[in-house]
N, C-alpha and C positions, 0 to 999 in steps of 0.2 A: 372732215371730208369735204371735198369740193367737186364740182364738175362744171365744165363750161362748154360752150359751142353748141351748134345744132346740126343734127344729121341723122344718121340711120339708127343708132343705138348707144346706150350707155355702157361703158366698160369700166372696170376698176384696174389700176396700174399694178402688175404682180410685184413691182419693185418699190414703190412709195405708197401705194393705196388710194391715190387720187382718183376720184370719179370724174368721167369725162365722156363727152359725146364724139363718137368717131363721125368723120365726115362721110359723105356718101361715097360708095365705092368708086374708084377710078384707077384704071389700069397703069401700072409702072409708078406706084407711089409708095413712099414710106411715111406712115403716121408715127409721131413721136409723142411722148408725155410732156405736157405742159409743165410738169413741176421737176421730174428728175431726168428727162431727155432719153428716157427708155423707149425702145421701139415696141409700139401698141400693135401695129399692124404693116405687113409688107407685102405688097403685090408685085413689086418689081422683080422679074427673073422668075416668077413662080408659075407652076403649071402641074395640075393633077394628072394630066395625061402623061408628061414626060416622067413624073414621079412613079406612076404605075408602070411604065414601060421599064424604067430603070430598076425598080424593085423587083418586078417579076425575072427580069434577067439576072439579078444577084441570086435570088432562088435557085435559078436553073444552073448558074454557075458554081454555086457553093456544092452541088452533087459531085461533079468531077474534081472540085477542089478538095473534098475530103475523102474521095476514094482513089484518085491517082496519086502517082509518085510525086512527092513535093520537092524534095532536094536529094543529090546524089554526091557524095565525095569520093575521090579515088587517092590512094596514098599506098605506096610500097606494093603495088600490084593488087592491093585489096580494095574493096568498094563497100560503102555504107549508103543505105537509101532512107528515106522517111516519108510518112504520110502527115497530113495536117494535125491529126490526133496523136502523133508519135511523141511530140513534146510533152504532153501530159503524161503519157504512159511512160517515157524515159525519166521524168522527174519522180514519178511515182516509185519507180523502181529503185531509183538512187536515194529514196528517203526524204524526198520533199513533197509531202501530201498536199499541203497548203498551197505551195505554188503550183503544182500540178492542177489542183483544182481551179486556180484562178485563170490559168491558161486554158484550160478546157471550156470553162464558162464564156469567157471573154471572146475567145476567138472561134470556137466550134459551136457551142450550144446557142448562145445568146443571139449572133447573128441570123441563124436559122430561124428562131422563134421570132425576132423582130421584124424581119423583112417578110416571113410568112404571114404574119398578122397583117402588116401594113398592105401587102398585096392583096389578101382577102377583102380588106376593108375598101380600098381604092377600086378594086375590081368590080365588085357590088354597086358601088355608088356610080361608076361608069356605065353600068347597065340600068341604073336609075332605081336600084332597089335598096331598102333600108331595113335592117333586121335588128330586133332588140339588143342582140349581143355586140353590136358593133361598136358602140360606145366604150363598152370594157375593152375590147379588142384594141381599139385605137389608142386608148389610155396606156395599156401595158406597152404597146408598140412604141410610144413616145417615152415611157420610163426606160426602157431598154435602149434608148438612143445613146444614152451615157455609156452604158456598159458593153455594149455590142462594138467590138472595136477592130473591124477588119482593116480600115485605112490607117489604125495606129500601127497594126502589126506589120503593114506593108513598110513602113519606117524601120522598124526592127529588123525585118528580113533584108532591107537593103544594108544596114549596118552590119549584121551577120555575114553576109555575103562579101562585104569589102575586107572584113577581118579574115574570114576563111581563104579567101583567094591569095593572101599573102604567104600561105603555108603549104595549102594542098590544093588539087583541082576540084572544082565546084561545078555542078550541072544543075541548071533550074529545070524541073521536071513539069509535066503538063498540069499537075495539081497546083503548082506555085503561080504558073502562067494564068489559069482561070480564077486563082484567087486574087492575084494582081488585078485583074480586070472587075472583080467584085468589089475590090476595096476602092477603086476609083470611082465606080458607079455609086457606092455609098455615099461619097462626098458629094456627088451630083444630087442625090436623092435630098441630102441635108440643105443643099442650096435651092432646090426647086420645090420642095414640099410646102404648101401653104397649109398650115395646121388650122387656122382659123376657118378657111373655107370648107374644109373637110368637117369640122365641127357643126358649122352652119348646116351643112347639108344633111348631117347625121340627125340633128335636132336643132332648129333655129332659135336664136335667142328670144326671149320673151321680155315685154316690158315690165318693170318693176314700179309699184306704187310710190316706194320711198327710196330713190337711189342712194340718197346720202347716207342711209343706215343699213344698206343691204350688205350682204356678203358675197364674194365671188368664189367659185370653186377653183383651187389652185391648180387642178389638171386641165380643165378645160375651158376655164374663164367664165363660165356661165355666171350672171349676176342673178342672185337669188334674194327673197325676203330674209329678214333677220331670223325669223323662227326656223330656218332650215338648219340653223347650227346644230352640229353633230349628227345630222341625218345624212343620207347618201344622196349624192347629186343625181337629179332625175335624167341626165344626159350621159354621164360616164360612170355613175356608181360610186365614185370615190367619196369618202367621208368629207363633209363640208366644214371647215373651221374657219373662225374669224381670223385666227392666226395659228401657225404651227404650234403644237403643243410642246412644251418645255424646250422651245427653240435654243435659248441661251445656255441653259444647263448643258443640253446635249451637245451643242457646238463647243463649248470650253471643254467638256470632257474628251471629246474626239480630236479637237485640236491640241490639247495637251498631251494626249498620247502619241499623236502623230509627231510633235515636237521632240518628245523623249526618244522616239524611234529614229529620228531624223539624224542623230549623232552617230549611232553605230552604223547606219545604212550608208554612212559616208566615210567613216574610218576602216570599216573591215572591207576584205576583198569582197567583190561582187560575183566574179566568175573566173574560172581557169580556162585559158586557151593555150594551144601550142604555138608559140612564135619561134620560127625557125627550128622546129621540132624539139622546142624545150617548152614543157608546161610553164605558164607564166600567169600568176594571179594578178588581178588589176581591181583598183577601186573605180568608184564613178569617174573621178578626174583623171585617173590615170588611163582609163579607157579613152577619154577624150584626146589626151595627151599623144596616145598611140595613133589615133585616127590623125591627127596633126602632122605628127612626123611621117606618116606614110603619105603625106601630101592630100589627103581627103579633108580639106578645109571645110566644105560645105557640110559634109556629115559630122565633122567635129564640133562645128557651131550648133547645129541642130541637137546632137546629143547634149552638148553643154546647158542649152536652153531647157530641153525637154526634162533631162534627169537631174540637173543640178539647180538651175536658176528658177524653173517653174515650182518645184516643191516649196523652196525657200520663199518665193513671192505668194504663194497659195497662203502659207502659215503667217506670213506678215500680213497680207490682206484681210484674211479672216479675223486675225487678232484685233486690228485696226477697227473692223466693223463691230465686233463683240465690244470693245471697250467704248465706242461711240454711244452703244445702247446703255452700258452700265453707267457712263458719265452724263448721259441726257445731252450730248453734245448737239448743237445746232449748226456747227461749222463743217464746211466742205461736204455736205451730204449728197451733192450731185456726184462729186469725184468719188465718194465712198460708194454710192449705188453703181457707179461704172466700174470700180474696182472690183465689187462683188460680181458683176455681170461677168467680167474677164476671168476671175477665178473660177467661176462655174463652168466656163466655156472650155479653158485650157487644161483643167485638171486631168483629164483622161490620156492627154499626149505624154505625161511623164511615166507611162507604162511601156515605154520603148526599150528599156534596159532588160527588164524581165522577158520581153518578147524576144530580144536579141538572144538570150540563153534559150529560151524555148525553140527557136529556130536552128542553133548550132548542136545543141546537146545530143539529138538522136543521131546524127551523122558523124559524130566525133569520137566514138568509142572504139579505138584502135588497139593501142597497147599503152604501156607505161610512159612513153613519151609523146604519143599523139593521142590526146584525149581532151574533151571539153566538159565542164560541170559547173553547177551552181555552187557558190560559196556562201560564207556565213551572213553577208550583207543582203543576199538576195530576198530572204524573208521579210527583215525589217524594212527595206526598201519598198518592196511590193505593198507592205502594210501601210506605210506613210502615204503612198498613192491613193489606196483604196480608203483610208480614213479620212483624208482630206476630200476626197470626192463625196463621201457621205456628210462630212461636215459642213460642206457647202450646201448640200441638200437640205440638211436640218435648219440651217439658218433661215430666218424670214427677214428680208431687208426692209420690210414695212416697219418693223420695230424701230428702226433707227429714226424714222419720221414720226413714229408715236412718241418715242421717248423726247425728242426735240420739241413736239407740241406740248407735253406735259411739262417742259420746263418754263415755257411763257406763262 
């Protein structure tokens, strides 16, 4: 381990483990790691007041989003309408319990919990108050950032709307309008939230006598003496480990399972939709082709990237990083660290197709010719997305640099 520079405090890079001093706080700055070029601190465009306002607005908007009519379709003089939670209940009724659970958690429950916790923490900090439970609450809010997906569901809703309007009349209800607003604000929160500033206000960083041999909490980045190994972090209560336990074996197992499921996820039909009043099954790539043939090139490109390209790149990227550790490679470490950061960030956007199914299934149950439902590939496809997200979480990128040092 090494550290350099002089300034406010020493931090450990979460991507390579290098110890280094952060410069004194300056507005509109981005501080990068001297070893792997990862972002250590970003104050540019960050505002806790803006994050609080948007998070509170999201919590308020989610109430009518869940209670009001979401979508309505009309065909042959008959109407069908849905609520946000209708996707999970419709899939459960049709015999897809795991798909129903995923949609309910990622679209209905987790957004409420994440932004509820975030609003509580930021609100108390705005009032100048710090409570003992705030570290745990903010930690769980950050962990749910990956799994609360209102903004991803927006893309799925747009694709579902484009596909449905080719066959039947579709009306966007007040629930969908408020949910769209909540999804847009969720993107604003991700862009404006300064997590380091929040952690510093919950509990300031403390000086460590021997920073070269200290360990850092992977949840709140607090640097601690080495004897804290295995104990709870005094700031966020997360277990503190020198490295993520069983990182390589877990990542290999999860990535291998995702790779096996990737084949049926792309070979079998993903869903059925009525195209010109004829039930039509489509795979992931066939869905992209349908959008392109309808002239919706922008959505076709987005769906191709999110549903086909990103899962493939995640599998390749994670495999490259794991092999680097196993071979103790010291080549292209910066590129591998960047690849890992991209894989971890973009993985959630592959949930677009399951969310497309969730959006149209509740409003497409008319008759033998006009109906929509999930098909055989929907479960393995969703499993690929979930497994690769978890795999990225279990992998510890610092192991690549540890392995390279052991080679020397």
